[in-house]
MIROVO-591660 format. One line per 10 residues: number of its first residue (from 1); their letters; for each residue x, y, z of N, C-alpha, C, CB. Coordinates in nm, 2 decimals. Atoms other than C-alpha are relative to their C-alpha. Last residue first. Glycine has a CB too. Layout:
residues N
NUM> a> X/Y/Z/X/Y/Z/X/Y/Z/X/Y/Z | ... .
END
This chain:
residues 234
234> xxxxxxxxxx> -0.05/0.08/0.12/8.15/6.98/10.06/-0.04/0.07/-0.13/-0.06/-0.13/0.01 | 0.11/0.08/0.07/8.09/7.24/10.34/0.06/-0.07/-0.13/-0.12/0.09/-0.04 | 0.06/-0.07/0.11/8.41/7.34/10.52/-0.11/-0.09/-0.06/0.11/0.04/-0.10 | 0.04/-0.13/-0.03/8.50/7.22/10.87/-0.07/0.07/-0.12/0.13/0.09/0.03 | 0.10/0.00/-0.11/8.53/6.84/10.85/-0.06/0.14/0.02/0.06/-0.04/0.13 | 0.11/0.07/0.05/8.71/6.85/10.51/-0.12/0.00/0.11/0.04/-0.15/-0.02 | 0.07/-0.08/0.10/8.94/7.13/10.63/-0.13/-0.08/-0.05/0.09/0.03/-0.12 | 0.06/-0.12/-0.07/9.03/6.94/10.95/-0.08/0.08/-0.10/0.11/0.09/0.06 | 0.11/0.04/-0.08/9.08/6.61/10.76/-0.07/0.12/0.07/0.04/-0.10/0.11 | 0.11/0.05/0.08/9.30/6.76/10.50/-0.12/-0.04/0.07/0.05/-0.12/-0.08 .
224> xxxxxxxxxx> 0.05/-0.11/0.08/9.51/6.96/10.74/-0.12/-0.05/-0.08/0.10/0.07/-0.08 | 0.08/-0.08/-0.10/9.56/6.66/10.98/-0.07/0.12/-0.08/0.10/0.06/0.10 | 0.12/0.08/-0.04/9.66/6.43/10.69/-0.09/0.09/0.09/0.04/-0.13/0.07 | 0.10/0.00/0.11/9.89/6.69/10.54/-0.13/-0.07/0.04/0.06/-0.06/-0.13 | 0.06/-0.14/0.00/10.06/6.74/10.88/-0.10/0.01/-0.12/0.11/0.10/-0.02 | 0.09/-0.02/-0.12/10.11/6.36/10.92/-0.07/0.14/-0.01/0.08/-0.01/0.13 | 0.12/0.08/0.02/10.25/6.33/10.57/-0.10/0.01/0.11/0.05/-0.15/-0.02 | 0.08/-0.07/0.10/10.49/6.62/10.63/-0.13/-0.08/-0.03/0.08/0.02/-0.13 | 0.06/-0.11/-0.07/10.61/6.46/10.96/-0.09/0.08/-0.11/0.10/0.10/0.05 | 0.11/0.05/-0.09/10.67/6.13/10.79/-0.07/0.11/0.06/0.06/-0.10/0.10 .
214> xxxxxxxxxx> 0.12/0.04/0.08/10.86/6.30/10.51/-0.11/-0.05/0.08/0.04/-0.11/-0.10 | 0.00/0.14/0.01/11.09/6.48/10.76/-0.12/-0.05/-0.08/0.02/-0.08/0.14 | 0.03/0.08/-0.12/11.05/6.84/10.68/0.03/-0.14/-0.02/-0.14/0.03/0.05 | -0.12/0.03/-0.07/11.22/7.02/10.39/-0.02/-0.05/0.14/0.09/0.13/0.01 | -0.04/-0.12/-0.07/10.88/7.16/10.28/0.13/-0.01/0.08/-0.10/0.05/0.10 | 0.00/0.02/-0.15/10.76/6.81/10.21/0.05/0.12/0.07/0.09/-0.12/0.03 | -0.09/-0.11/-0.06/10.65/6.86/9.85/-0.01/-0.01/0.15/-0.04/0.14/-0.05 | -0.12/0.07/-0.01/10.50/6.56/9.65/0.11/0.10/0.06/0.05/-0.05/-0.13 | -0.11/-0.08/-0.03/10.14/6.67/9.68/0.13/-0.08/0.02/-0.03/0.09/0.13 | -0.10/0.00/0.11/9.90/6.45/9.49/0.12/0.08/0.04/-0.06/0.06/-0.12 .
204> xxxxxxxxxx> -0.06/0.13/0.03/9.69/6.35/9.79/0.11/0.00/-0.10/-0.12/-0.09/-0.05 | -0.14/-0.01/-0.02/9.64/6.70/9.93/0.07/-0.13/-0.05/0.04/0.02/0.15 | -0.07/0.12/-0.04/9.29/6.74/9.81/0.15/0.03/0.01/-0.02/-0.11/-0.11 | 0.08/0.12/-0.03/9.02/7.00/9.77/0.08/-0.12/0.04/-0.08/-0.03/-0.11 | -0.02/0.10/0.11/9.21/7.27/9.58/-0.06/-0.14/0.03/0.15/-0.01/-0.02 | 0.02/-0.05/0.13/9.10/7.58/9.77/0.02/-0.10/-0.11/0.09/0.12/-0.03 | 0.12/-0.08/0.00/9.05/7.46/10.13/-0.03/0.05/-0.15/0.01/0.12/0.08 | 0.12/0.09/0.00/9.31/7.18/10.09/-0.13/0.08/-0.01/0.00/-0.07/0.14 | 0.00/0.08/0.12/9.58/7.43/9.98/-0.13/-0.09/0.00/0.12/-0.09/-0.02 | 0.04/-0.09/0.11/9.51/7.68/10.26/-0.02/-0.08/-0.13/0.10/0.11/-0.02 .
194> xxxxxxxxxx> 0.14/-0.04/-0.02/9.51/7.40/10.52/-0.05/0.09/-0.11/-0.02/0.08/0.14 | 0.08/0.12/0.03/9.84/7.26/10.38/-0.15/0.03/0.02/0.03/-0.12/0.09 | 0.01/0.00/0.15/9.99/7.61/10.39/-0.08/-0.12/-0.04/0.14/-0.01/-0.06 | 0.09/-0.11/0.05/9.90/7.64/10.76/-0.01/-0.01/-0.15/0.06/0.13/0.05 | 0.13/0.04/-0.04/10.06/7.29/10.83/-0.10/0.11/-0.05/-0.02/-0.02/0.15 | 0.04/0.11/0.10/10.37/7.39/10.64/-0.14/-0.04/0.03/0.10/-0.12/0.01 | 0.02/-0.07/0.13/10.40/7.72/10.84/-0.05/-0.11/-0.10/0.12/0.07/-0.05 | 0.12/-0.07/-0.01/10.36/7.52/11.16/-0.04/0.07/-0.12/0.02/0.11/0.11 | 0.11/0.09/0.00/10.62/7.27/11.06/-0.13/0.07/0.01/0.01/-0.10/0.11 | 0.02/0.04/0.14/10.86/7.55/10.97/-0.11/-0.10/-0.01/0.13/-0.07/-0.05 .
184> xxxxxxxxxx> -0.12/0.07/0.04/10.80/7.69/11.32/-0.02/-0.04/-0.15/0.03/-0.13/0.09 | -0.01/0.14/0.03/10.51/7.93/11.35/0.15/-0.04/-0.03/-0.08/-0.02/-0.13 | -0.03/0.01/0.14/10.51/8.26/11.55/0.02/-0.15/-0.04/0.12/0.08/-0.05 | 0.11/-0.06/0.08/10.34/8.26/11.89/0.02/-0.02/-0.15/0.00/0.15/0.02 | 0.13/0.07/-0.03/10.53/8.06/12.15/-0.12/0.06/-0.08/-0.04/0.02/0.15 | 0.08/-0.10/-0.05/10.83/8.30/12.13/-0.15/-0.05/0.03/-0.01/0.12/-0.10 | -0.02/-0.02/-0.14/11.05/7.99/12.10/-0.09/0.11/0.06/0.14/0.04/0.03 | -0.14/-0.02/-0.03/10.91/7.89/11.76/0.00/0.04/0.15/0.06/0.11/-0.08 | -0.03/-0.14/-0.03/10.57/7.74/11.72/0.15/0.01/0.02/-0.08/0.05/0.13 | 0.06/-0.08/0.11/10.45/7.41/11.56/0.02/0.15/0.02/-0.15/-0.03/0.00 .
174> xxxxxxxxxx> -0.02/-0.15/-0.02/10.69/7.20/11.76/-0.06/0.07/-0.12/0.16/0.03/0.01 | -0.03/-0.07/0.13/10.56/6.84/11.77/0.01/0.15/0.02/-0.11/-0.03/-0.10 | -0.14/-0.03/0.00/10.58/6.68/12.12/0.04/0.08/-0.13/0.08/-0.13/0.00 | -0.03/-0.11/-0.08/10.21/6.70/12.16/0.15/0.04/0.00/-0.04/-0.02/0.14 | -0.15/0.00/-0.02/10.15/6.47/11.87/0.05/0.12/0.08/0.07/-0.01/-0.14 | -0.05/0.13/0.04/9.78/6.38/11.85/0.15/-0.02/0.02/-0.04/-0.03/-0.14 | 0.07/0.10/-0.09/9.64/6.68/12.05/0.05/-0.14/-0.03/-0.15/0.01/-0.02 | -0.06/0.00/-0.13/9.91/6.90/11.89/-0.07/-0.10/0.10/0.00/0.13/0.06 | -0.13/0.06/0.01/9.79/6.82/11.54/0.07/-0.02/0.14/0.09/0.08/-0.09 | 0.01/0.14/0.02/9.43/6.88/11.64/0.13/-0.07/-0.02/-0.08/-0.02/-0.13 .
164> xxxxxxxxxx> 0.04/0.06/-0.13/9.51/7.22/11.80/-0.02/-0.15/-0.02/-0.14/0.06/0.04 | -0.11/0.00/-0.10/9.71/7.33/11.50/-0.04/-0.08/0.12/0.04/0.15/0.03 | -0.10/0.10/0.04/9.44/7.21/11.26/0.12/0.00/0.10/0.04/0.03/-0.14 | 0.05/0.13/-0.04/9.18/7.41/11.45/0.09/-0.11/-0.03/-0.14/-0.02/-0.06 | -0.01/0.01/-0.14/9.39/7.73/11.42/-0.05/-0.14/0.05/-0.08/0.11/0.06 | -0.14/0.04/-0.04/9.44/7.66/11.05/0.01/-0.01/0.15/0.10/0.11/-0.05 | -0.01/0.03/-0.14/9.06/7.66/10.99/0.14/-0.04/0.05/-0.10/-0.11/0.03 | -0.10/0.11/0.00/9.05/7.85/10.65/0.04/-0.03/0.15/0.13/0.04/-0.07 | -0.09/-0.01/-0.11/8.73/8.05/10.65/0.09/-0.12/0.00/-0.08/0.01/0.14 | -0.06/0.12/-0.04/8.54/8.11/10.33/0.10/0.02/0.11/0.07/-0.07/-0.12 .
154> xxxxxxxxxx> -0.14/0.02/0.04/8.36/8.44/10.31/0.05/-0.14/0.06/0.09/0.11/0.06 | 0.00/0.11/0.10/7.99/8.49/10.30/0.14/-0.03/-0.05/-0.08/0.05/-0.12 | -0.05/-0.06/0.13/8.04/8.82/10.49/0.00/-0.10/-0.11/0.13/0.06/0.02 | 0.06/-0.13/0.03/7.84/8.75/10.80/0.03/0.05/-0.14/0.05/0.10/0.10 | 0.15/0.02/0.02/7.92/8.38/10.81/-0.06/0.13/-0.04/-0.06/-0.05/0.12 | 0.02/0.07/0.13/8.30/8.44/10.76/-0.15/-0.01/-0.03/0.06/-0.14/0.01 | -0.04/-0.09/0.11/8.31/8.71/11.03/-0.03/-0.07/-0.13/0.14/0.04/0.01 | 0.10/-0.11/0.01/8.12/8.49/11.27/0.03/0.09/-0.11/0.00/0.08/0.14 | 0.12/0.06/0.05/8.34/8.19/11.20/-0.11/0.10/-0.02/-0.05/-0.12/0.09 | -0.02/0.01/0.14/8.65/8.40/11.25/-0.13/-0.06/-0.07/0.12/-0.09/-0.04 .
144> xxxxxxxxxx> -0.01/-0.13/0.06/8.53/8.51/11.59/0.02/-0.01/-0.15/0.12/0.08/0.06 | 0.13/-0.07/0.00/8.42/8.17/11.70/0.00/0.13/-0.07/-0.05/0.02/0.15 | 0.09/0.07/0.09/8.74/8.00/11.59/-0.14/0.07/-0.01/-0.02/-0.14/0.03 | -0.04/-0.04/0.14/8.94/8.26/11.77/-0.08/-0.06/-0.10/0.15/-0.03/-0.02 | 0.05/-0.13/0.03/8.73/8.20/12.08/0.05/0.06/-0.13/0.04/0.10/0.11 | 0.15/0.00/0.02/8.79/7.82/12.06/-0.05/0.15/-0.03/-0.06/-0.05/0.12 | 0.05/0.06/0.13/9.17/7.83/11.99/-0.15/0.02/-0.02/0.03/-0.15/0.01 | 0.03/-0.10/0.10/9.27/8.08/12.26/-0.07/-0.06/-0.12/0.13/0.07/-0.05 | 0.14/-0.05/-0.01/9.24/7.82/12.53/-0.04/0.11/-0.10/-0.02/0.05/0.15 | 0.09/0.07/0.09/9.56/7.67/12.40/-0.15/0.04/0.01/0.01/-0.15/0.03 .
134> xxxxxxxxxx> 0.14/-0.05/-0.03/9.75/7.95/12.57/-0.09/-0.08/-0.10/-0.01/0.15/-0.03 | 0.03/0.01/-0.14/10.11/7.83/12.61/-0.14/0.05/0.04/0.11/0.08/0.08 | -0.04/0.13/-0.05/10.17/7.75/12.24/-0.04/-0.02/0.15/0.15/-0.02/-0.02 | -0.14/0.01/-0.05/9.98/8.06/12.14/0.03/-0.13/0.06/0.03/0.12/0.10 | -0.02/-0.05/-0.14/9.65/7.98/11.97/0.15/0.00/0.02/-0.07/-0.10/0.10 | -0.01/0.11/-0.10/9.62/7.95/11.59/0.03/0.07/0.14/0.12/-0.09/-0.04 | -0.14/0.02/-0.06/9.50/8.19/11.32/-0.01/-0.10/0.12/0.06/0.13/0.04 | 0.01/0.02/-0.15/9.17/8.15/11.13/0.14/-0.03/0.05/-0.10/-0.11/0.03 | -0.09/0.10/-0.05/9.25/8.28/10.77/-0.01/-0.01/0.15/0.15/0.02/-0.05 | -0.06/-0.03/-0.13/8.96/8.46/10.61/0.08/-0.11/0.06/-0.11/0.04/0.10 .
124> xxxxxxxxxx> 0.00/0.12/-0.09/8.85/8.45/10.25/0.08/0.05/0.12/0.08/-0.12/-0.07 | -0.07/-0.02/-0.13/8.74/8.72/10.01/0.00/-0.13/0.08/-0.07/0.11/0.08 | 0.07/0.07/-0.12/8.67/8.61/9.65/0.07/0.04/0.13/-0.01/-0.15/-0.02 | -0.07/0.11/-0.06/8.78/8.85/9.37/-0.08/-0.06/0.12/0.14/0.05/0.06 | 0.02/0.13/0.07/8.59/9.07/9.13/0.07/-0.12/0.06/0.03/0.02/-0.13 | -0.10/0.01/0.10/8.72/9.41/9.25/-0.01/-0.14/-0.07/0.14/0.02/0.05 | 0.02/-0.11/0.09/8.40/9.50/9.44/0.10/-0.01/-0.12/0.01/0.13/0.07 | 0.11/0.04/0.10/8.43/9.16/9.60/-0.02/0.10/-0.10/-0.13/-0.02/0.08 | -0.05/0.11/0.09/8.77/9.25/9.75/-0.11/-0.04/-0.10/0.03/-0.12/0.09 | -0.09/-0.05/0.09/8.64/9.58/9.88/0.05/-0.10/-0.10/0.13/0.06/0.07 .
114> xxxxxxxxxx> 0.07/-0.08/0.10/8.34/9.43/10.04/0.09/0.05/-0.11/-0.08/0.11/0.06 | 0.06/0.10/0.08/8.56/9.17/10.22/-0.08/0.07/-0.11/-0.10/-0.09/0.08 | -0.10/0.05/0.09/8.77/9.46/10.35/-0.06/-0.11/-0.10/0.12/-0.06/0.07 | -0.05/-0.11/0.09/8.48/9.64/10.50/0.10/-0.06/-0.10/0.06/0.11/0.08 | 0.11/-0.04/0.09/8.32/9.33/10.65/0.04/0.10/-0.10/-0.12/0.05/0.08 | 0.02/0.12/0.09/8.65/9.20/10.80/-0.11/0.03/-0.10/-0.04/-0.13/0.08 | -0.10/0.00/0.10/8.71/9.55/10.93/-0.01/-0.12/-0.09/0.14/-0.01/0.07 | 0.03/-0.11/0.09/8.38/9.56/11.11/0.10/0.01/-0.11/-0.01/0.14/0.08 | 0.11/0.04/0.08/8.43/9.22/11.27/-0.04/0.11/-0.11/-0.12/-0.02/0.09 | -0.04/0.11/0.09/8.78/9.31/11.38/-0.12/-0.04/-0.09/0.05/-0.12/0.07 .
104> xxxxxxxxxx> -0.07/-0.06/0.11/8.67/9.64/11.52/0.04/-0.10/-0.10/0.12/0.08/0.05 | 0.10/-0.06/0.08/8.42/9.46/11.74/0.06/0.06/-0.12/-0.08/0.11/0.08 | 0.08/0.11/0.07/8.69/9.23/11.87/-0.10/0.06/-0.09/-0.06/-0.08/0.11 | -0.02/0.00/0.14/8.94/9.52/11.94/-0.10/-0.10/-0.08/0.14/-0.03/-0.04 | 0.00/-0.13/0.05/8.90/9.63/12.30/0.00/0.01/-0.15/0.12/0.08/0.05 | 0.13/-0.08/-0.04/8.79/9.30/12.44/0.00/0.14/-0.06/-0.01/0.00/0.15 | -0.03/-0.10/-0.10/9.07/9.12/12.24/-0.12/0.08/0.03/0.12/0.09/-0.05 | 0.06/0.04/-0.13/8.93/8.82/12.06/0.03/0.10/0.11/0.05/-0.14/0.03 | 0.14/0.05/0.01/8.97/8.91/11.69/-0.07/-0.03/0.13/0.00/-0.12/-0.09 | 0.11/-0.10/0.03/9.26/9.14/11.76/-0.14/-0.06/0.00/0.03/0.07/-0.13 .
94> xxxxxxxxxx> 0.09/-0.03/-0.11/9.48/8.88/11.94/-0.12/0.09/-0.04/0.07/0.07/0.11 | 0.03/0.11/-0.08/9.69/8.70/11.68/-0.11/0.03/0.11/0.12/-0.06/0.07 | -0.11/0.03/-0.10/9.69/8.98/11.43/-0.06/-0.11/0.09/0.04/0.13/0.08 | -0.03/-0.11/-0.09/9.43/8.97/11.15/0.11/-0.04/0.09/-0.13/0.03/0.09 | -0.01/0.04/-0.14/9.43/8.74/10.85/0.03/0.12/0.09/0.12/-0.10/0.02 | -0.03/-0.11/-0.10/9.31/8.79/10.50/0.01/-0.06/0.14/-0.11/0.11/-0.01 | 0.00/0.07/-0.13/9.31/8.56/10.19/0.05/0.09/0.11/0.08/-0.14/0.00 | -0.08/-0.08/-0.10/9.23/8.75/9.88/-0.02/-0.06/0.13/-0.04/0.15/-0.01 | 0.03/0.01/-0.14/9.12/8.51/9.60/0.09/0.10/0.08/0.02/-0.14/0.06 | 0.12/0.08/-0.01/9.11/8.53/9.22/-0.05/0.00/0.15/0.02/-0.14/-0.05 .
84> xxxxxxxxxx> 0.00/0.12/-0.09/9.36/8.81/9.20/-0.13/-0.07/0.00/0.04/0.05/0.15 | -0.13/-0.01/-0.06/9.44/9.08/8.93/0.02/-0.12/0.10/0.01/0.13/0.08 | -0.01/-0.09/-0.11/9.15/8.96/8.72/0.13/0.00/0.07/-0.11/-0.03/0.11 | 0.14/-0.03/0.00/9.28/9.01/8.47/-0.08/-0.12/0.03/-0.05/0.08/-0.13 | 0.08/0.11/-0.04/9.66/9.02/8.51/-0.15/0.04/0.01/0.04/-0.07/0.13 | 0.13/-0.06/0.00/9.84/9.29/8.32/-0.10/-0.11/0.03/-0.03/0.07/-0.13 | 0.11/0.10/0.00/10.21/9.21/8.35/-0.13/0.08/0.00/0.01/-0.09/0.12 | 0.12/-0.07/-0.05/10.53/9.40/8.26/-0.12/-0.10/-0.01/-0.03/0.13/-0.08 | 0.11/0.03/0.08/10.84/9.18/8.22/-0.13/0.06/0.06/-0.02/-0.16/-0.02 | 0.12/-0.04/-0.06/11.16/9.32/8.36/-0.11/-0.03/-0.10/-0.01/0.15/0.04 .
74> xxxxxxxxxx> 0.07/-0.10/0.07/11.46/9.13/8.23/-0.13/0.03/0.07/-0.02/-0.03/-0.15 | 0.01/-0.12/-0.09/11.66/8.93/8.48/-0.06/0.12/-0.07/0.14/0.04/0.05 | -0.12/-0.08/0.03/11.76/8.67/8.22/0.00/0.13/0.07/0.00/0.03/-0.15 | -0.12/0.07/-0.03/11.52/8.41/8.37/0.13/0.08/-0.03/0.01/-0.13/-0.08 | -0.02/0.13/0.07/11.24/8.66/8.36/0.13/-0.06/0.04/-0.02/0.02/-0.15 | -0.13/0.01/0.06/11.17/8.93/8.63/0.00/-0.14/-0.07/0.11/0.01/0.10 | -0.08/0.11/-0.05/10.81/9.01/8.71/0.13/0.01/-0.07/-0.07/-0.14/-0.02 | -0.11/0.06/0.08/10.59/9.32/8.67/0.07/-0.12/0.07/0.11/0.11/-0.03 | 0.00/-0.07/0.12/10.27/9.49/8.79/0.12/-0.04/-0.09/0.01/0.15/0.02 | 0.00/0.10/0.11/10.21/9.23/9.06/0.01/0.07/-0.14/-0.13/-0.08/0.00 .
64> xxxxxxxxxx> -0.04/0.14/-0.03/10.11/9.48/9.33/-0.01/-0.08/-0.13/-0.07/-0.06/0.11 | -0.05/0.02/-0.14/10.07/9.84/9.20/0.05/-0.14/0.01/-0.11/0.03/0.10 | -0.15/-0.04/-0.01/10.04/9.93/8.83/0.06/-0.02/0.14/0.01/0.14/-0.05 | -0.08/0.04/0.12/9.66/9.93/8.84/0.14/0.05/0.02/-0.06/0.06/-0.12 | -0.02/-0.12/0.09/9.53/9.98/9.20/0.09/-0.05/-0.12/0.08/0.11/0.08 | 0.06/0.02/0.14/9.40/9.65/9.34/0.03/0.11/-0.09/-0.15/-0.02/0.02 | -0.07/0.11/0.06/9.64/9.66/9.64/-0.06/-0.04/-0.13/-0.02/-0.12/0.10 | -0.12/-0.04/0.07/9.52/10.01/9.71/0.07/-0.12/-0.06/0.10/0.07/0.09 | 0.04/-0.08/0.12/9.17/9.90/9.80/0.12/0.03/-0.08/-0.07/0.12/0.04 | 0.03/0.10/0.09/9.33/9.65/10.05/-0.05/0.06/-0.13/-0.11/-0.09/0.05 .
54> xxxxxxxxxx> 0.08/-0.08/0.10/9.49/9.94/10.23/-0.03/-0.10/-0.11/0.09/0.12/-0.05 | -0.03/0.02/0.14/9.60/9.73/10.53/-0.09/0.08/-0.09/-0.02/-0.15/-0.03 | -0.11/-0.08/0.04/9.61/9.86/10.89/0.02/-0.01/-0.16/0.13/-0.04/0.07 | 0.05/-0.14/0.02/9.26/9.73/10.97/0.12/0.09/-0.06/-0.05/0.06/0.13 | 0.06/-0.01/0.13/9.38/9.37/10.92/-0.04/0.14/-0.03/-0.12/-0.09/-0.01 | 0.14/0.03/0.00/9.59/9.43/11.23/-0.04/0.00/-0.15/-0.08/0.10/0.09 | 0.12/-0.07/0.05/9.96/9.43/11.17/-0.13/-0.06/0.04/0.01/0.02/-0.15 | 0.08/-0.04/-0.11/10.25/9.30/11.37/-0.13/0.07/-0.03/0.08/0.10/0.09 | -0.03/0.06/-0.13/10.47/9.30/11.07/-0.08/0.05/0.11/0.15/0.01/0.03 | -0.05/-0.11/-0.09/10.29/9.43/10.76/0.03/-0.07/0.14/-0.10/0.12/0.01 .
44> xxxxxxxxxx> -0.01/0.02/-0.14/10.23/9.18/10.48/0.06/0.12/0.07/0.09/-0.13/0.03 | 0.00/-0.13/-0.05/10.11/9.19/10.12/0.00/0.00/0.15/-0.11/0.09/-0.06 | 0.02/-0.04/-0.14/10.19/8.85/9.98/0.01/0.15/0.02/0.09/-0.08/0.09 | -0.06/-0.14/-0.03/10.15/8.72/9.62/-0.03/0.03/0.15/-0.06/0.10/-0.10 | 0.01/-0.03/-0.15/10.10/8.36/9.51/0.07/0.13/0.03/0.05/-0.12/0.09 | -0.07/-0.12/-0.04/10.04/8.28/9.14/-0.03/0.04/0.14/-0.03/0.12/-0.10 | 0.07/-0.08/-0.09/9.94/7.92/9.09/0.09/0.12/0.03/-0.03/-0.08/0.13 | -0.07/-0.04/-0.12/10.05/7.75/8.78/-0.08/0.08/0.09/0.13/0.08/-0.04 | 0.01/-0.15/-0.02/9.81/7.58/8.54/0.07/0.04/0.12/-0.15/0.04/0.00 | -0.03/-0.06/0.13/9.91/7.23/8.42/-0.01/0.15/0.01/-0.11/-0.04/-0.11 .
34> xxxxxxxxxx> 0.12/-0.07/0.05/9.93/7.10/8.77/0.04/0.07/-0.13/-0.05/0.10/0.10 | -0.01/0.01/0.15/10.24/6.87/8.82/-0.12/0.07/-0.07/0.00/-0.14/-0.05 | 0.10/0.09/0.05/10.14/6.81/9.18/0.01/-0.01/-0.15/-0.14/0.06/0.04 | -0.04/0.14/-0.01/10.47/6.95/9.30/-0.10/-0.09/-0.05/0.03/-0.02/0.15 | -0.10/0.03/0.10/10.39/7.30/9.16/0.03/-0.15/0.00/0.13/0.08/0.01 | 0.07/0.00/0.12/10.08/7.33/9.38/0.09/-0.05/-0.12/-0.06/0.13/-0.04 | 0.09/0.11/0.00/10.27/7.24/9.69/-0.07/-0.02/-0.14/-0.10/0.01/0.11 | -0.08/0.12/0.02/10.54/7.49/9.60/-0.08/-0.13/0.00/0.11/-0.01/0.11 | -0.04/0.01/0.14/10.28/7.76/9.55/0.09/-0.12/-0.03/0.07/0.13/-0.04 | 0.11/0.04/0.08/10.13/7.68/9.89/0.03/-0.01/-0.15/-0.12/0.10/0.02 .
24> xxxxxxxxxx> 0.01/0.14/-0.01/10.48/7.70/10.04/-0.13/-0.06/-0.07/-0.02/-0.04/0.15 | -0.10/0.07/0.07/10.53/8.04/9.90/-0.01/-0.15/0.01/0.14/0.05/0.05 | 0.03/0.00/0.14/10.20/8.16/10.02/0.10/-0.07/-0.08/-0.02/0.14/-0.04 | 0.10/0.10/0.02/10.27/8.05/10.38/-0.03/-0.01/-0.15/-0.13/0.03/0.07 | 0.13/-0.05/0.02/10.59/8.26/10.38/-0.10/-0.12/-0.03/-0.01/0.10/-0.11 | 0.02/-0.03/0.15/10.96/8.20/10.33/-0.15/0.03/-0.03/0.04/-0.12/-0.08 | -0.04/0.13/0.08/10.97/8.04/10.68/-0.02/0.01/-0.15/-0.07/-0.12/0.06 | -0.11/0.08/-0.05/10.78/8.33/10.85/0.03/-0.12/-0.09/-0.03/-0.05/0.14 | -0.13/-0.03/0.06/10.57/8.57/10.64/0.11/-0.09/0.04/0.03/0.13/0.03 | 0.00/0.05/0.14/10.20/8.46/10.69/0.15/0.01/-0.06/-0.09/0.09/-0.08 .
14> xxxxxxxxxx> 0.04/0.14/0.00/10.23/8.48/11.07/0.00/-0.06/-0.14/-0.15/-0.01/0.06 | -0.11/0.09/0.00/10.43/8.80/11.01/-0.04/-0.15/0.01/0.10/0.03/0.12 | -0.11/-0.05/-0.08/10.13/9.00/10.91/0.11/-0.11/0.00/-0.04/0.03/0.14 | -0.01/0.03/-0.15/9.83/8.98/10.69/0.12/0.06/0.06/-0.01/-0.14/0.02 | 0.00/-0.13/-0.07/9.70/8.99/10.33/0.01/-0.02/0.15/-0.12/0.09/-0.04 | 0.00/0.02/-0.15/9.78/8.69/10.12/0.02/0.13/0.06/0.11/-0.10/0.04 | -0.07/-0.10/-0.07/9.68/8.74/9.75/-0.01/-0.02/0.15/-0.05/0.15/-0.04 | 0.04/-0.03/-0.13/9.59/8.42/9.57/0.09/0.12/0.06/0.01/-0.12/0.10 | -0.08/-0.10/-0.07/9.61/8.35/9.20/-0.06/0.03/0.14/0.01/0.13/-0.08 | -0.13/-0.01/0.06/9.50/8.07/8.97/0.09/0.10/0.07/-0.01/0.03/-0.15 .
4> xxxx> -0.06/-0.13/0.03/9.21/7.98/9.19/0.13/-0.02/-0.08/0.02/0.08/0.13 | -0.13/-0.01/-0.06/9.03/7.64/9.17/0.07/0.13/-0.04/0.09/-0.12/-0.03 | -0.10/0.09/0.05/8.68/7.70/9.06/0.13/0.02/0.07/0.01/0.02/-0.16 | -0.08/-0.06/0.11/8.43/7.88/9.29/0.10/-0.11/-0.06/0.07/0.13/0.03 .
END
């Protein structure tokens, strides 16, 4: 598909920390000087499984994205058509690989992908990362998301693989906060880089560092770009 002008992020706190992955993706896009802005919207439930989300309801007229505020704080009604170009969905950190929930994850991914397509948008899946103290989670999470993507013809964003690659090269880098699960600012930035690379193809023009040290931002962009290029078909 062509580069999206709008992305709906559907997930949980993994998408929400540090102002949100979607916010950073929008900042990256703005920093390139792109003529067409990127509208980034998030529908997040803390601790949520993908099954908890009413994706059908997110497309209801007058619901998400029905108005914005202008510079004078006036309400401006909107009527976007289509409402979203892409719906990027993530499950909780364990559901895709938990023995009691893995089958439900595959069924939910299929159901929600069908809903998204019925409304004229592209479904995509966000491969989450391993806990800091459980790197062995990376491979089974990748397998689960790859299976769901293949079954539903949905693009998979390999953020989990990028986390593993970044830590293999710079093990001192903190991509998680103290709970060993949620992302640090660097982790959120890396995740956003993966999303941007997957939908826009290049990170070369990005002039946004996410308030990280410039060298760290450059490193994370390189990791994300290479991971996505190796993972997704050209």
